[in-house]
C-alpha positions as CSV (number, residue, x, y, z in Angstrom):
1,M,-69.9,-32.3,-30.2
2,K,-66.6,-34.0,-31.0
3,T,-64.6,-33.8,-34.1
4,P,-63.3,-36.9,-35.8
5,A,-59.6,-37.8,-35.1
6,F,-57.0,-37.7,-37.9
7,P,-56.5,-39.5,-40.1
8,P,-60.1,-40.5,-41.1
9,S,-58.9,-44.1,-41.8
10,N,-57.7,-44.4,-38.2
11,P,-60.4,-43.2,-35.9
12,G,-58.3,-43.1,-32.8
13,P,-59.5,-41.0,-29.8
14,Q,-62.2,-38.4,-30.3
15,L,-60.9,-34.8,-30.0
16,P,-62.9,-31.9,-28.5
17,R,-64.5,-29.6,-31.0
18,I,-62.4,-26.6,-32.0
19,T,-64.3,-23.3,-31.4
20,P,-63.3,-19.7,-30.7
21,P,-61.8,-18.2,-28.6
22,D,-59.1,-20.9,-29.1
23,T,-57.1,-18.9,-31.5
24,R,-53.7,-20.6,-31.2
25,F,-53.5,-24.3,-32.1
26,P,-50.6,-25.2,-29.8
27,E,-52.4,-23.7,-26.9
28,F,-55.5,-25.6,-28.0
29,C,-53.6,-28.8,-28.1
30,A,-52.1,-28.2,-24.6
31,K,-55.5,-27.3,-23.2
32,T,-57.5,-30.2,-24.7
33,G,-55.0,-32.9,-25.1
34,A,-55.4,-32.9,-28.9
35,V,-52.5,-34.4,-30.9
36,L,-50.7,-32.4,-33.5
37,H,-50.2,-34.7,-36.5
38,T,-47.3,-34.2,-38.9
39,F,-47.4,-35.4,-42.5
40,S,-44.8,-37.6,-44.0
41,G,-43.9,-37.7,-47.6
42,T,-46.6,-40.3,-48.1
43,S,-49.4,-38.1,-46.9
44,S,-51.0,-36.0,-49.6
45,L,-52.7,-32.7,-49.7
46,N,-55.9,-34.5,-50.7
47,T,-55.9,-36.5,-47.5
48,V,-55.7,-33.3,-45.5
49,L,-58.4,-31.7,-47.6
50,E,-60.7,-34.7,-47.2
51,Y,-60.2,-34.5,-43.4
52,V,-61.0,-30.8,-43.4
53,D,-64.1,-31.5,-45.6
54,K,-65.4,-33.7,-42.8
55,L,-65.2,-31.0,-40.2
56,D,-68.2,-28.8,-39.5
57,I,-68.2,-25.2,-40.9
58,E,-67.0,-23.6,-37.7
59,D,-64.0,-25.9,-37.5
60,Q,-63.3,-25.3,-41.2
61,Q,-63.3,-21.6,-40.6
62,Y,-60.9,-22.1,-37.7
63,V,-58.5,-24.0,-39.9
64,Q,-58.8,-21.2,-42.5
65,E,-57.9,-18.6,-39.8
66,I,-54.9,-20.6,-38.7
67,I,-53.6,-20.9,-42.3
68,R,-54.3,-17.3,-43.0
69,S,-52.4,-16.2,-39.9
70,R,-49.4,-18.4,-40.7
71,L,-49.3,-17.1,-44.3
72,I,-49.3,-13.5,-43.1
73,E,-46.4,-14.3,-40.7
74,K,-44.4,-16.0,-43.5
75,R,-44.9,-12.9,-45.7
76,R,-43.8,-10.6,-42.9
77,S,-40.7,-12.7,-42.3
78,A,-39.9,-12.6,-46.0
79,I,-40.3,-8.8,-46.1
80,V,-38.1,-8.4,-43.0
81,L,-35.4,-10.7,-44.6
82,R,-35.5,-8.8,-47.9
83,A,-35.2,-5.5,-46.0
84,K,-32.2,-6.7,-44.1
85,Q,-30.6,-7.9,-47.3
86,A,-31.3,-4.5,-49.0
87,K,-29.8,-2.6,-46.0
88,T,-26.7,-4.8,-46.1
89,A,-26.4,-4.2,-49.9
90,C,-26.7,-0.4,-49.4
91,K,-24.0,-0.4,-46.6
92,K,-21.7,-2.4,-48.9
93,N,-22.4,0.0,-51.9
94,Q,-23.8,-3.0,-53.8
95,S,-27.0,-1.2,-54.8
96,R,-27.9,1.7,-57.0
97,S,-30.7,4.1,-57.1
98,G,-32.4,5.8,-60.0
99,T,-35.6,6.1,-62.0
100,A,-37.4,3.3,-63.9
101,K,-35.8,4.8,-67.1
102,D,-32.4,4.5,-65.5
103,L,-33.1,0.8,-64.7
104,L,-34.3,0.0,-68.2
105,A,-31.2,1.7,-69.7
106,D,-29.0,-0.3,-67.3
107,L,-30.7,-3.6,-68.2
108,N,-30.5,-2.9,-72.0
109,G,-26.8,-2.2,-71.7
């Protein structure tokens, strides 16, 4: 079975159905010839959601997996960045340690 091409208003070429074990979208694109579409300022989230709604349940689950994995990676990157900033602050003696009571006393002046 083939999935509809994006965007729905422009049918374009039919893409192969996305099914596991294709777990990486770029590899999927390279293997199948699918095109990665980027969204300009005029494209809306609703357009993307309408497109996803038209996919069968397995493809929707695949999209969900991709988004979940990307969010996890973004959170990891943010934690790493924050840890590096904290380490730098400690090395420059720009941080303090103490209890929650100490923090509240510090904040209340």
